[in-house]
Each structure stands twice: as C-alpha cells, then as structure tokens.
N, CA, C and O atoms as a printed pandas DataFrame, in Angstrom:
     atom_number atom_name residue_name chain_id  residue_number  x_coord  y_coord  z_coord
0              1         N          UNK        A               1  108.981  117.892 -175.474
1              2        CA          UNK        A               1  107.317  117.762 -175.530
2              3         C          UNK        A               1  106.609  118.904 -174.941
3              4         O          UNK        A               1  107.227  119.677 -174.210
4              5         N          UNK        A               2  105.228  119.093 -175.226
5              6        CA          UNK        A               2  104.724  119.669 -174.613
6              7         C          UNK        A               2  103.228  119.396 -174.827
7              8         O          UNK        A               2  102.689  118.968 -175.848
8              9         N          UNK        A               3  102.556  119.799 -173.418
9             10        CA          UNK        A               3  101.451  119.386 -173.013
10            11         C          UNK        A               3  100.024  120.566 -172.913
11            12         O          UNK        A               3   99.858  121.664 -172.383
12            13         N          UNK        A               4   99.380  119.857 -173.538
13            14        CA          UNK        A               4   98.165  121.470 -173.503
14            15         C          UNK        A               4   96.506  120.428 -173.063
15            16         O          UNK        A               4   96.120  119.388 -173.595
16            17         N          UNK        A               5   95.882  121.197 -171.976
17            18        CA          UNK        A               5   94.922  120.623 -171.587
18            19         C          UNK        A               5   93.887  121.107 -172.346
19            20         O          UNK        A               5   92.763  120.682 -172.078
20            21         N          UNK        A               6   94.042  122.052 -173.402
21            22        CA          UNK        A               6   93.058  122.599 -174.401
22            23         C          UNK        A               6   92.941  122.004 -175.688
23            24         O          UNK        A               6   92.110  122.093 -176.593
24            25         N          UNK        A               7   94.389  121.144 -175.462
25            26        CA          UNK        A               7   94.144  120.200 -176.871
26            27         C          UNK        A               7   93.028  119.286 -177.249
27            28         O          UNK        A               7   92.588  118.455 -176.455
28            29         N          UNK        A               8   92.376  119.502 -178.972
29            30        CA          UNK        A               8   91.046  118.441 -178.901
30            31         C          UNK        A               8   91.634  117.056 -178.700
31            32         O          UNK        A               8   92.809  116.843 -179.000
32            33         N          UNK        A               9   91.031  116.323 -178.314
33            34        CA          UNK        A               9   90.888  114.653 -179.369
34            35         C          UNK        A               9   90.136  114.080 -179.743
35            36         O          UNK        A               9   88.949  113.939 -179.448
36            37         N          UNK        A              10   91.007  113.523 -180.727
37            38        CA          UNK        A              10   90.456  113.147 -181.982
38            39         C          UNK        A              10   89.061  112.191 -181.408
39            40         O          UNK        A              10   89.016  111.345 -180.515
40            41         N          UNK        A              11   87.894  112.761 -182.399
41            42        CA          UNK        A              11   86.439  111.837 -181.899
42            43         C          UNK        A              11   86.463  110.697 -182.821
43            44         O          UNK        A              11   87.164  110.540 -183.821
44            45         N          UNK        A              12   85.564  109.920 -182.304
45            46        CA          UNK        A              12   84.822  108.761 -183.418
46            47         C          UNK        A              12   84.882  109.249 -184.118
47            48         O          UNK        A              12   85.839  109.061 -184.869
48            49         N          UNK        A              13   83.612  110.563 -184.513
49            50        CA          UNK        A              13   83.264  110.809 -185.865
50            51         C          UNK        A              13   84.360  110.315 -187.205
51            52         O          UNK        A              13   84.111  109.603 -188.178
52            53         N          UNK        A              14   85.829  111.109 -186.743
53            54        CA          UNK        A              14   86.728  111.394 -187.485
54            55         C          UNK        A              14   87.637  110.001 -188.052
55            56         O          UNK        A              14   88.557  109.842 -188.855
56            57         N          UNK        A              15   86.867  109.160 -187.200
57            58        CA          UNK        A              15   87.614  107.763 -187.337
58            59         C          UNK        A              15   87.258  107.048 -187.544
59            60         O          UNK        A              15   88.054  106.156 -187.838
60            61         N          UNK        A              16   85.929  106.741 -187.600
61            62        CA          UNK        A              16   84.462  106.216 -188.206
62            63         C          UNK        A              16   84.815  104.904 -187.763
63            64         O          UNK        A              16   84.834  103.918 -188.501
64            65         N          UNK        A              17   85.113  104.909 -186.460
65            66        CA          UNK        A              17   84.909  103.089 -185.771
66            67         C          UNK        A              17   84.980  103.219 -184.682
67            68         O          UNK        A              17   85.850  103.964 -184.230
68            69         N          UNK        A              18   84.361  102.748 -184.095
69            70        CA          UNK        A              18   85.253  102.325 -182.418
70            71         C          UNK        A              18   86.526  101.810 -181.711
71            72         O          UNK        A              18   87.348  101.161 -182.358
72            73         N          UNK        A              19   86.694  102.055 -180.526
73            74        CA          UNK        A              19   88.136  101.922 -180.010
74            75         C          UNK        A              19   88.367  100.549 -179.533
75            76         O          UNK        A              19   87.639   99.795 -178.887
76            77         N          UNK        A              20   89.621  100.399 -180.034
77            78        CA          UNK        A              20   89.236   98.582 -179.691
78            79         C          UNK        A              20   90.250   98.710 -177.991
79            80         O          UNK        A              20   91.110   99.412 -177.460
80            81         N          UNK        A              21   89.278   97.325 -177.683
81            82        CA          UNK        A              21   89.476   97.384 -176.182
82            83         C          UNK        A              21   91.126   96.057 -176.026
83            84         O          UNK        A              21   91.558   95.209 -176.808
84            85         N          UNK        A              22   91.557   96.491 -174.698
85            86        CA          UNK        A              22   92.771   95.734 -175.535
86            87         C          UNK        A              22   92.273   94.366 -174.507
87            88         O          UNK        A              22   91.424   94.246 -173.623
88            89         N          UNK        A              23   93.105   93.601 -175.027
89            90        CA          UNK        A              23   92.494   91.925 -174.066
90            91         C          UNK        A              23   92.873   91.713 -172.614
91            92         O          UNK        A              23   93.972   92.108 -172.226
92            93         N          UNK        A              24   92.048   91.127 -171.808
93            94        CA          UNK        A              24   92.858   91.200 -170.866
94            95         C          UNK        A              24   93.933   90.864 -169.857
95            96         O          UNK        A              24   94.591   90.066 -170.525
96            97         N          UNK        A              25   94.632   90.958 -168.522
97            98        CA          UNK        A              25   95.856   90.831 -168.288
98            99         C          UNK        A              25   95.734   89.234 -167.746
99           100         O          UNK        A              25   94.557   88.942 -167.534
100          101         N          UNK        A              26   96.452   88.403 -167.540
101          102        CA          UNK        A              26   96.467   87.503 -166.697
102          103         C          UNK        A              26   97.262   87.441 -165.941
103          104         O          UNK        A              26   98.294   88.111 -165.974
104          105         N          UNK        A              27   96.862   86.336 -164.783
105          106        CA          UNK        A              27   96.720   86.506 -163.412
106          107         C          UNK        A              27   98.463   86.081 -163.527
107          108         O          UNK        A              27   98.758   85.195 -164.330
108          109         N          UNK        A              28   99.679   86.805 -162.625
109          110        CA          UNK        A              28   98.919   88.005 -161.440
110          111         C          UNK        A              28   98.764   89.178 -162.136
111          112         O          UNK        A              28   98.132   90.026 -161.505
112          113         N          UNK        A              29   99.129   89.501 -163.219
113          114        CA          UNK        A              29   98.956   90.615 -163.785
114          115         C          UNK        A              29   97.689   91.294 -163.728
115          116         O          UNK        A              29   97.694   92.302 -164.436
116          117         N          UNK        A              30   96.782   91.118 -163.223
117          118        CA          UNK        A              30   95.549   91.171 -163.456
118          119         C          UNK        A              30   94.921   92.126 -161.622
119          120         O          UNK        A              30   93.913   92.816 -161.467
120          121         N          UNK        A              31   95.823   91.816 -160.745
121          122        CA          UNK        A              31   95.380   92.217 -159.802
122          123         C          UNK        A              31   96.361   92.854 -158.827
123          124         O          UNK        A              31   96.776   92.075 -157.969
124          125         N          UNK        A              32   96.960   94.481 -158.756
125          126        CA          UNK        A              32   97.519   95.044 -158.181
126          127         C          UNK        A              32   98.174   94.749 -157.205
127          128         O          UNK        A              32   99.374   95.013 -157.277
128          129         N          UNK        A              33   97.556   93.971 -155.684
129          130        CA          UNK        A              33   98.524   93.050 -154.557
130          131         C          UNK        A              33   99.054   91.942 -154.985
131          132         O          UNK        A              33  100.254   91.717 -154.829
132          133         N          UNK        A              34   97.932   90.782 -155.807
133          134        CA          UNK        A              34   99.181   89.280 -156.197
134          135         C          UNK        A              34  100.049   90.165 -157.141
135          136         O          UNK        A              34  101.177   89.820 -156.791
136          137         N          UNK        A              35  100.182   90.897 -157.915
137          138        CA          UNK        A              35  101.238   91.480 -158.911
138          139         C          UNK        A              35  102.250   91.699 -157.851
139          140         O          UNK        A              35  103.127   90.842 -157.744
140          141         N          UNK        A              36  102.258   92.704 -157.063
141          142        CA          UNK        A              36  103.506   93.254 -156.190
142          143         C          UNK        A              36  104.221   92.319 -155.459
143          144         O          UNK        A              36  105.446   92.238 -155.369
144          145         N          UNK        A              37  103.044   91.338 -154.739
145          146        CA          UNK        A              37  103.785   89.975 -154.146
146          147         C          UNK        A              37  104.634   89.451 -155.050
147          148         O          UNK        A              37  105.794   89.854 -154.964
148          149         N          UNK        A              38  104.367   88.604 -155.962
149          150        CA          UNK        A              38  105.072   88.078 -157.276
150          151         C          UNK        A              38  105.864   88.899 -157.548
151          152         O          UNK        A              38  106.843   88.155 -157.610
152          153         N          UNK        A              39  106.433   90.338 -157.874
153          154        CA          UNK        A              39  107.618   91.128 -158.094
154          155         C          UNK        A              39  108.163   90.649 -156.342
155          156         O          UNK        A              39  108.085   89.444 -156.103
156          157         N          UNK        A              40  108.496   91.238 -155.608
157          158        CA          UNK        A              40  108.579   91.419 -154.347
158          159         C          UNK        A              40  109.674   89.909 -153.968
159          160         O          UNK        A              40  110.734   90.031 -153.355
160          161         N          UNK        A              41  109.075   88.388 -154.540
161          162        CA          UNK        A              41  108.793   87.522 -153.935
162          163         C          UNK        A              41  109.795   86.796 -154.865
163          164         O          UNK        A              41  110.102   85.610 -154.746
164          165         N          UNK        A              42  110.281   87.667 -155.826
165          166        CA          UNK        A              42  110.898   87.684 -157.288
166          167         C          UNK        A              42  110.600   86.301 -158.396
167          168         O          UNK        A              42  111.384   85.649 -159.086
168          169         N          UNK        A              43  109.067   86.207 -158.198
169          170        CA          UNK        A              43  108.406   85.175 -158.767
170          171         C          UNK        A              43  108.195   85.495 -160.081
171          172         O          UNK        A              43  108.224   84.543 -160.861
172          173         N          UNK        A              44  107.898   87.075 -160.735
173          174        CA          UNK        A              44  108.346   87.672 -161.705
174          175         C          UNK        A              44  108.968   88.645 -161.966
175          176         O          UNK        A              44  109.091   89.399 -161.000
176          177         N          UNK        A              45  109.527   89.041 -163.063
177          178        CA          UNK        A              45  109.990   90.306 -162.744
178          179         C          UNK        A              45  109.494   91.993 -163.682
179          180         O          UNK        A              45  108.961   92.055 -164.789
180          181         N          UNK        A              46  109.793   92.871 -163.010
181          182        CA          UNK        A              46  108.656   94.053 -163.183
182          183         C          UNK        A              46  108.103   94.295 -164.424
183          184         O          UNK        A              46  108.899   94.525 -165.335
184          185         N          UNK        A              47  107.285   94.296 -164.594
185          186        CA          UNK        A              47  106.565   94.527 -165.727
186          187         C          UNK        A              47  106.963   96.091 -166.250
187          188         O          UNK        A              47  106.981   97.049 -165.477
188          189         N          UNK        A              48  107.314   96.195 -167.854
189          190        CA          UNK        A              48  107.723   97.673 -168.577
190          191         C          UNK        A              48  106.768   98.765 -167.694
191          192         O          UNK        A              48  107.181   99.555 -166.845
192          193         N          UNK        A              49  105.304   98.566 -168.167
193          194        CA          UNK        A              49  104.656   99.404 -167.329
194          195         C          UNK        A              49  104.213   99.963 -166.085
195          196         O          UNK        A              49  103.520  100.980 -166.083
196          197         N          UNK        A              50  104.568   99.362 -164.988
197          198        CA          UNK        A              50  104.695   99.254 -163.881
198          199         C          UNK        A              50  106.109   99.432 -163.208
199          200         O          UNK        A              50  106.308   99.320 -161.999
200          201         N          UNK        A              51  107.287   99.793 -164.380
201          202        CA          UNK        A              51  108.442  100.771 -163.924
202          203         C          UNK        A              51  108.693  101.805 -162.737
203          204         O          UNK        A              51  107.743  102.013 -161.982
204          205         N          UNK        A              52  109.413  102.203 -162.603
205          206        CA          UNK        A              52  109.484  103.348 -161.769
206          207         C          UNK        A              52  109.247  104.774 -162.727
207          208         O          UNK        A              52  108.595  105.818 -162.711
208          209         N          UNK        A              53  110.596  103.795 -163.854
209          210        CA          UNK        A              53  110.597  105.425 -164.710
210          211         C          UNK        A              53  108.709  105.984 -165.685
211          212         O          UNK        A              53  108.273  107.067 -166.074
212          213         N          UNK        A              54  108.173  104.608 -165.700
213          214        CA          UNK        A              54  107.070  105.157 -166.956
214          215         C          UNK        A              54  106.317  105.868 -165.585
215          216         O          UNK        A              54  106.125  107.053 -165.858
216          217         N          UNK        A              55  105.763  105.503 -164.024
217          218        CA          UNK        A              55  105.411  105.876 -163.251
218          219         C          UNK        A              55  105.859  107.295 -163.565
219          220         O          UNK        A              55  104.919  108.057 -163.792
220          221         N          UNK        A              56  107.701  108.105 -163.665
221          222        CA          UNK        A              56  107.377  108.862 -163.129
222          223         C          UNK        A              56  107.290  109.519 -164.312
223          224         O          UNK        A              56  107.380  110.737 -164.154
224          225         N          UNK        A              57  107.154  109.190 -165.390
225          226        CA          UNK        A              57  106.803  110.278 -166.630
226          227         C          UNK        A              57  105.359  110.703 -166.614
227          228         O          UNK        A              57  104.937  111.811 -166.942
228          229         N          UNK        A              58  104.597  109.585 -166.150
229          230        CA          UNK        A              58  102.879  109.221 -166.083
230          231         C          UNK        A              58  102.662  110.689 -164.904
231          232         O          UNK        A              58  101.977  111.643 -165.273
232          233         N          UNK        A              59  103.391  110.679 -163.391
233          234        CA          UNK        A              59  103.629  111.470 -162.751
234          235         C          UNK        A              59  103.543  113.300 -163.617
235          236         O          UNK        A              59  102.630  114.122 -163.532
236          237         N          UNK        A              60  104.254  113.355 -164.030
237          238        CA          UNK        A              60  105.000  114.809 -164.863
238          239         C          UNK        A              60  103.702  115.037 -165.468
239          240         O          UNK        A              60  102.985  115.979 -165.131
240          241         N          UNK        A              61  103.224  113.750 -166.815
241          242        CA          UNK        A              61  102.125  114.286 -167.467
242          243         C          UNK        A              61  100.921  114.640 -166.619
243          244         O          UNK        A              61  100.186  115.563 -166.971
244          245         N          UNK        A              62  100.768  114.180 -165.889
245          246        CA          UNK        A              62   99.522  114.310 -165.037
246          247         C          UNK        A              62   99.242  115.870 -164.296
247          248         O          UNK        A              62   98.223  116.554 -164.397
248          249         N          UNK        A              63  100.465  116.170 -163.545
249          250        CA          UNK        A              63  101.131  117.414 -163.192
250          251         C          UNK        A              63  101.074  118.510 -164.736
251          252         O          UNK        A              63  100.265  119.414 -164.527
252          253         N          UNK        A              64  101.469  118.578 -165.609
253          254        CA          UNK        A              64  101.358  119.716 -166.772
254          255         C          UNK        A              64   99.714  119.566 -167.517
255          256         O          UNK        A              64   99.370  120.455 -168.296
256          257         N          UNK        A              65   98.729  118.366 -167.212
257          258        CA          UNK        A              65   97.555  118.637 -167.505
258          259         C          UNK        A              65   96.352  119.591 -166.553
259          260         O          UNK        A              65   95.369  120.272 -166.847
260          261         N          UNK        A              66   97.030  119.216 -165.315
261          262        CA          UNK        A              66   96.928  119.729 -163.953
262          263         C          UNK        A              66   96.632  121.296 -164.535
263          264         O          UNK        A              66   95.720  121.998 -164.973
264          265         N          UNK        A              67   98.635  121.332 -164.094
265          266        CA          UNK        A              67   98.992  123.138 -164.698
266          267         C          UNK        A              67   98.320  123.247 -165.688
267          268         O          UNK        A              67   97.923  124.372 -165.385
268          269         N          UNK        A              68   97.743  123.022 -166.805
269          270        CA          UNK        A              68   97.883  123.654 -167.966
270          271         C          UNK        A              68   96.095  124.170 -167.858
271          272         O          UNK        A              68   95.595  125.267 -168.104
272          273         N          UNK        A              69   95.363  122.702 -167.329
273          274        CA          UNK        A              69   93.731  123.330 -166.812
274          275         C          UNK        A              69   93.565  124.427 -165.927
275          276         O          UNK        A              69   92.723  125.317 -166.054
276          277         N          UNK        A              70   94.845  124.265 -164.559
277          278        CA          UNK        A              70   94.598  125.733 -164.194
278          279         C          UNK        A              70   94.671  126.994 -164.103
279          280         O          UNK        A              70   94.289  127.815 -163.268
280          281         N          UNK        A              71   95.533  127.074 -165.642
281          282        CA          UNK        A              71   96.252  128.673 -166.313
282          283         C          UNK        A              71   95.906  128.764 -167.502
283          284         O          UNK        A              71   96.108  129.894 -167.947
284          285         N          UNK        A              72   95.455  128.037 -168.236
285          286        CA          UNK        A              72   94.938  127.866 -169.401
286          287         C          UNK        A              72   95.430  127.688 -170.974
287          288         O          UNK        A              72   95.067  127.666 -172.150
288          289         N          UNK        A              73   96.718  127.560 -169.914
289          290        CA          UNK        A              73   98.181  127.493 -170.722
290          291         C          UNK        A              73   99.226  126.644 -171.296
291          292         O          UNK        A              73  100.001  126.538 -170.345
292          293         N          UNK        A              74   99.765  125.922 -172.337
293          294        CA          UNK        A              74  100.656  125.027 -172.362
294          295         C          UNK        A              74  101.740  124.666 -171.175
295          296         O          UNK        A              74  102.120  125.420 -170.278
296          297         N          UNK        A              75  101.919  124.039 -171.287
297          298        CA          UNK        A              75  103.212  123.363 -170.167
298          299         C          UNK        A              75  104.082  122.185 -170.937
299          300         O          UNK        A              75  103.938  121.097 -171.494
300          301         N          UNK        A              76  104.637  122.726 -170.740
301          302        CA          UNK        A              76  106.532  122.216 -171.302
302          303         C          UNK        A              76  106.700  120.713 -170.448
303          304         O          UNK        A              76  106.319  120.718 -169.277
304          305         N          UNK        A              77  107.121  119.759 -170.871
305          306        CA          UNK        A              77  107.093  118.804 -170.589
306          307         C          UNK        A              77  108.954  118.536 -170.639
307          308         O          UNK        A              77  109.569  118.943 -171.625
308          309         N          UNK        A              78  109.680  117.849 -169.515
309          310        CA          UNK        A              78  111.009  117.459 -169.625
310          311         C          UNK        A              78  111.799  116.718 -171.090
311          312         O          UNK        A              78  111.148  115.720 -171.399
312          313         N          UNK        A              79  112.981  116.935 -172.033
313          314        CA          UNK        A              79  112.341  115.919 -172.820
314          315         C          UNK        A              79  113.657  115.384 -172.178
315          316         O          UNK        A              79  114.491  116.012 -171.527
316          317         N          UNK        A              80  113.633  114.023 -172.534
317          318        CA          UNK        A              80  114.820  112.727 -172.087
318          319         C          UNK        A              80  115.854  113.078 -173.034
319          320         O          UNK        A              80  116.897  112.426 -173.081
C-alpha cells in the first residue's frame, strides 16, 4: 500500500451528495472511559475498531501522512 499526502480527496461536487453520518454509538461505546472500564471488567468484548491491531495500522498511516507532508514524497506502508 502506498500513501501520498498530495493525493486529492474526492469532493462533494464530484459525487453530488452530502456524506452520510453514522448512527451514534450506544453506551458504553460512546464514552471512552466507560468503554475501557467495561472491557477491563470483562463486561463487553473489545470492539474491533478499538483493537491493538487496528490502532497500530492507524498509527502507521498517520506516520506515513506526516512523513509524506514533510518530504513531499509518497511513503510506502508495510504490506500484510
């Protein structure tokens, strides 16, 4: 995978519609501390979007975006 900060995002005029907003999260997913406490107590499983693996991928993407912005070059991401 390859990330470039210089890539252009599609704009609304090209798609002709407003972006859809997701439904609000239900408790305890809607509040970070309550969610964390519920996971630690074993009351709920870890949500896939909150997993360590997902957050490591997000961190790699953010690093690549910063590096691309700093250098003006594309940055390759590790493949899985």
